[in-house]
N, C-alpha and C positions, 0 to 999 in steps of 0.2 A: 503491498498500496505507499503509497505518495504521503510525502509529511503532511501535505494540507486534507489529503480525505482521514489522516488518521485527527485531525486536529478534525473535524468536520463531524467523527463520530464519536466524541465525548462529552458528558454531562456531568458537570460537578454542582453538588449541591446541599445545602444544609436542612434540618427537619426540626424545626423549631416549636415549643408549645410551653406549657404550663404544665409544671409536674402532674404527673399522673393523666395526662390526656391520652397515652399511648403512641407516644412518641416511638419509645424502642421497641415494642411490638411491632409500630409499621415497617421499622426499618429491617427486623427479623424476617417478615412475610413478604418485604420486597428481594431479601436476598433467596428465599426460598424460589421465587419467579425463576431469578439470574443462576438454579440451580446449583447456587453456592453452598447451601446445608441442607439436610433431606428434613428434617425436623426441626421447628421452631421451640424454642424455649418459653412459656409464659414467664412474665416476670416474677410477675408476684405468689405463685402456686408453690406452697411448700413440696408437693406431691413430686413435683419434677426439680432434681437435683439439678438439672440440666443449667439452670442460669441463661443469661442470655448472650448471645456470640457480643455483641457489642459492648457489655458489661465485664469486662475483665479484670479492674481492679478487687481485692479482695474485700476492699470497703463497701463495693459498690453491690457485690453479692449478698453483703449482711444487713445492708437495708433498704435494696430494689430500687435502689436509684443511682442513678446514672451522675457520678461526679466531672467525669473528665469528658472531652470530645475525642469519640475515638472515631476512625478514619476505615470506612469500608470500600472495598472494589467489586464489581462483577461485571460480567459478561451479559447483554439480554438483547435478543434479536439481532447483533451485529455493531450493537451501538455501547460504547465502555461507558460504564457507570459508575462515579463514586462520589458516594455519601459523605457527610460529616453528621453523623447525627449527636446532638449538643446536650449540656444538662439541661434540665428544665429548671430547678432549684435556684432560690433566686440568689442564694448565696453563691454562685457559684458564677453568675453571670457574665463577670468579665470574660470568663473563657470563653463563653457565648458569642459576647460582642465580639474576641479578635478571631474565629471562626468566621464570621460575616464576612470578614475581608476577604476570606480566601475561597466566596462561592460566587458561583454565578448566577443562581435562581434558589427561592426556598421553598419547600411547603411546610404549610404553616398545620399542625392537627388543634382541630377542637374538639373538646368533650360535648355530647349531643345534650346531657342533663345541665352540663356547669357553664355553657357557654363561652364567649369571652372573658377569660379572667386577665386578672393584672399581671402577670408576667408575660402575656400572649401582646398586652399592648407594650410595654416596654419594647420589645423586641422587634416588632411592625413597624415601631418607629424606628429605629435603628435599619431596617432595609427600605423605609419609604426615605430617609435623608438620604440611603443611596441609590434612590430607584433601582432597586432590586426587583425581579418579577419575582411572581408569590403564585402559588396554586394553594386555596384551603382544603382540607379532607376534612369533612366532617365524622368525625368517630363513632362507635360506640352504638351504632344506629339498632341493634338487637337486644337493647334496653329502654327504657320508658325515658321521654326525655321531652327538648322543646318542640313545636312545631315549625315545620323547617322554613314557614315563612316568616316568622317570629328570628330564629336565629340567622335568619339573612339579612333581615332587617338590623339585625342587630351588630352585626359583623361592618355593616356599613355605615354604622353609629359612631359605636367605640371606636374601629379601627380604622375610621375612615376609607374604606375600600369601596370601589363600585366592583360588586360582583355580576357575576352570569354563570349559573348553575350549569353544567352539564353533564350532570346525571342526576336522577330524583328519585328520592326513597317512595317506595309503595308501605304506605301503612310505617308503624314504629313500634318498639319493644315486644309484648305478646303477638302482636298485628302483624309483626313487621313480614313482608311477604316478599320485599326483593327491589330493584334497583330498577328502572328505566334510564338507558344509557342515551343522553340527549346527542352527544359527540358521534355515537357507531347508530344509532336507533335501532337498538337494542334491547331485549329484555332479559334480566338473570335473577333467575327464580333462585328464594333463600330458603334452605332444607334444615336447617337448625343441625344441618350433621358434621360436628368438627373433623370428623373422620374423611369428609369429603375433601381433600387437598383443593384442586383446581375445581370449580364450580363450571356447568355449562351454560350455556346463554342461546335465548330463541330469538330469531332475527323477525323481528316485528317493524316492518316499514311503515303501516299504517294504524295509528292509535283505532280508526273507527272498527276496524276488524273486528268479529264475533272472538276470533280466535283469542284474543286477551281475555273476554268472559270467559271464557272457558278456562283459560290456563290460571286466574286470580278472583274467579267470582265476579258475580256483576256489579255489587257495591263499591268492591275497591277498584275493576274498573273505568265505572262511572267519577270516582273522584279522583282518580290520575287523568283521565281524560279533561277535568274541569283545570286541574293543578296546572299539564303542562300546558293549558292552553293560556292560563293566567303569567305563567313564567315566561312564552311567546310574549306576552302583551307588555307587560312589565319592565323584563330585563335586557338590557344592549344584547345586538346579537357579538355573539364572540368573533374579536377580530385580534389575528397573531401579532400584529406589531401593536397595538395598543398595550397587549399582555408585556410582549417584550419593553416598550416604554417604560412599564410597574404603574398604566393608567387602568387596566381592567383585570381584576381575579378571578379566576378561573374555578368553580365548587363544583368536589366530589362527595356524595355519601357512600357509606359504608360501615364496616366492622373489621377492623384491622387482627382481632382477637380470631374469630372465626372467619379472616382470609378472604371477607367478602367486598369485592368494587375495589380490591387492591390492582388486580390487574388493567380495571377500566384506566386508573388513575396514572399506572405505569406506561400503558399502550400509548395513551395522550398526551403523559408528559416526555416521552422519547421524540413524540411528533411535533410540540410545540416548545419544549425547553431550548433557554439559552446553548448554543454553542458557546465555547472560551472567548469572554470577553477581552475588547483591551481594559490596559487599567493606565491610571495617569500615577506619572511620576512625579517628584518634584519636578526633575529636568524637563521631562516629555509627557506625551500620550505613549504607552509601548502597546504595539498590536500582539495578537499573538502569532500572526502569520509571519514576523519575521524572523531571519535565520539564524541571527546570534540568539542563546541564550540567557534568560534573564528568571530569576524567581525572588521570591521572598520567604522567611520563616514566621510563621505565624503561630507558633506554639510550641511547646521544646517539653516533654513528658520523660522524666527520667524514671529508671528502674523499670523498663517494659517486663524486662526480665529480671527476677529478684538475685536470681543465681548469680547473674552478670549485672556489676556497678552500670550499666550502660543509662546512655542518654541520647534519646533520639530528639531532632528537630525534623519536624516536619514544614516541609517548601512547597508552597504552592506554584508551580510551575507557569511563567504568563507568557514569555513567548520564547522560537526555538525549541531544539530537544538537548536534552541533560542526559550527557554519555556517562558511564562508568568510566572509573580511572584515567579522566580528563581535567586538567587543571584549570577550577575558575577563578576569579577576582572575589574573596570577601570583601566587600566594597569600604564596610568601617573599618576593618584593621587593614585594610591596604595590600593585604598578602593572598596569595595565590594556594589554593587546597584542592587537593583532591579526593576522591570519594571510592574504595575498593568495592564497598558492599551496599548500594543504596538499595531500601528497601521498597516495594509497595506491600500495602496491606491487605488484611481480610483480619481485622478483630486484631486476636494475639496473635495469627499467625503471619507470617512473613516472609516474604519471598523476594529472593535476589534480581533486581532488573537491569537490565544493559542500558537502554534508553527507553526512556519518558517523555512525552509531548506537552504541550501545554495544554492546563485542564486538569491532569495529574497532580497526586498530592505524594512527595516521595519522603522517606524517612531517612537521615542521613546521623549517622551515628556522631558523637558530639564529644569533644574530651572538653569542652568547655569553653569552645570558640564563639559561638552564636550568643546573641538575646532575641528576645522577640523583638521584629522588625527590621533585623537584618538584610541585607538582598545582596545575593550571589549573581553573577554575570561573567561573561566571554572577555570584560575587560572594560567596559564603558563605565563610567560611574553613574549609577540610578539607583535614587533611594529611593523607595517606595514609599507612600504616604502611612506611616504606621499609625498602629492604636495607641492611645493615649495610655496612661497607668490615671485611674479615677480616687479623687481624695476616698478614703476608705472612711468606713463606718463605725468599724471597731478597733481599740487599741487596747494592748495590752504589753507588759513587759513578759520577756520569756527567760527562765531562768534555768541553766544546768540542774538536772536533779541527779544526775551521778556522774560526779570529779572527776573520774577514772575517764570519762568519755567526751572530755571537752572537744578534744579532734573532729570526732565523727558527728559531734552536735554541729561544731559549726559549718563542715561540709554539706551536713544534711539541708541543715537552712540555706547556706549558701546555693547549692540543685534546687532546692522547692522553690526559693524566690525565685531564680533564673526563668521557673519552668511559668512563672506567675500564678502560682496558686495564692500569693499575698504577696503586700512590700514590707521590707525593712528598712526600719530605720533608726540612726544609732545617734544617740544622745552627744550632743558635745562636749557637755559638760563633764558627764565622766565614763562616756563610753557605752551605756548599756544598750540593748537591743531589744527595739520597740516593733512589735509587729501589727500590723494594719490589712483587716480583711473585711470585704465586703459583706459577709456574713457572719454570724459567729461559728456555725457548723463550721467552718473550715479551721475553727483553733482545734477541732477535734481530729480532721482530717490529717492536719498538721503532726498533729501528737502522737497518732497513729503511725503514721509513715514514717516518723521519725525513727519509734523505736521498732517496727518491721523491717524497715528496708536500712536503715543506718544503725538498730543497733543502741539508741541514744533515746534518754529520757529525757521531756522537760517539765517545767510545770510552770503557771501562768500568774502574772500578779496582774491586777486591775492598776488601768490607768485614766486620769479624767481628761481626756481631748474631744473635743468637740468637730475639731477639721484639721488637716493634713493643708498646709498652702504653703506649692514652692513661690520662695522667693526669689522677684526679680527687681533688685535695683538699679534705678534709671545710673548710677552712676557708686562704682561699689569704695569709691577714695573718698568720697563725700563726709563729714562731720555726722551727716545725720543716720547717716548708714552706718558709722561706725557706734554712735550713741544706739540704734539699734541692737546691734549685736552686743552690746556692751549690756544693756537692759534686760534683753531678754533671753542671755544667755541660756538659761535654764529650761526654755520653751524651745530651743533649735535643736535641729539634727539634721544626717545628712543620709541622703536616700542612697541607694545601687549605685546609682549612675553618679554619686559623690557631688549631686545638685544639693543647693540648701533648703530646707523644708524648714515652716513655722508652724508648731504644733498649738494650736490655740485652746484653751481649755472649754473657751463657753463661745457663743454668739459672740455675747457685748464685750469681750476682753478681746474678739476681731476687729469687730468696729471700734472699738478705742484704739487699737495700734494703727488704723488704717487710717485713721483722723489726724492723729500723731505723726505718723512717717508718711507725707503725702507722696513721696518721690521714688517710694517702695511698691511694687506694682505685688499683686498675691494672687495665684495662681490654683484655680480646683482639680487641673490637670497637668500632667509633668511637661505636656507638650506645649512651649507657647512662643520659641524661637520662630 
């Protein structure tokens, strides 16, 4: 296959939703169609000891939640699909925001009973800021939930989207009969038998035909005819370019757990979803079909395999081809690196790949060269617009609970911070280490991983900090700045990039400081230059 054909057949997307809407289950079922796994493990059931393929960290199996973004690739009908399954839990939102820089489109999963939830709103907002094309999948149709039209209204109002259904449910919950596929004009009957892996579809070109009544009964048939007529009347016709520009969002209904409505979603997805897109760098717009390779690190994961202390940097390829054993320029460090075993993923299974194309995600073994946002190129200096660190919400001192293991503790903290699990601040006054996180659950994850992956124990101590602000003085030699540093010394710390950070203990003290030192700007994200 030619280079251009390889780009044309790639689709890279993320799955986002509120926790428990069925994101990981949907990922599993998509893999089932790609023939990648024979049986999908439900996430919650204790009877199945398998656990979901995309949840491979020990802590995820215990809690039944996803805490790290996993990357899965499979082939379906000649199309190479890369899925990034993201954590839904808000404590891990930063990982998800970062992942969204690496996808070309997203599938938003919504629970039919709960409708639009707050985490979905936040994530969709990020997608809208970047004009990422979205497809909505309304899940759990085999349970009682909200009326389909009410749900579509809610999605339009709460998420500010413009939707058009491409499939429509026939009944729901106890009366759920199946799905009418508007996109392909056929009907798919729900048997409720979960052993049947892949369902049968019956082609119905004309909804007025009596065949419909025989299949689902007169009452349901009449309701469906009325509803489809209503859909045709209210919702805009699907236009591919509107969807690709982020102006129109197609909606599908189904039940991921029962593997129902998933194939329809996948078939439509590979037909309409965007191929790898151009990406803006600080220097210029980079197109996927350029000959020269470039890519960026959007995630770092330490200890994929606890037996080997390995760190993997996940690279999204933007342009050109990435070849094994070829030297590439690490733009920030200005040095050439080459990689003898770049990995492609299937959850925890990895394969070494010789050549990768735009849209692909490659894992590179890293000895500590990479940070999130780093760029690799064939020589040109390109800096992809990175993902900033946001000011954390929670702050705690981290103390060493086992003095003999201080080396392991520092190494562990260092690597976990590079991975972006949380942020580390070192106090200027006494060098004490402070960990800042977006959610309180991350402290447990850090403690758990330090102990199980690095053999180090830590304890925490509360610290009263309202916000971390990055300090940006007009003139670092001015008297005002020197006074600020002297007076506020005990509230100052350095982040991992050695930038000065002011830890304000209350909204009031932050306001007073801003008034007292007008020549200093305080930023809530680390990227402001």
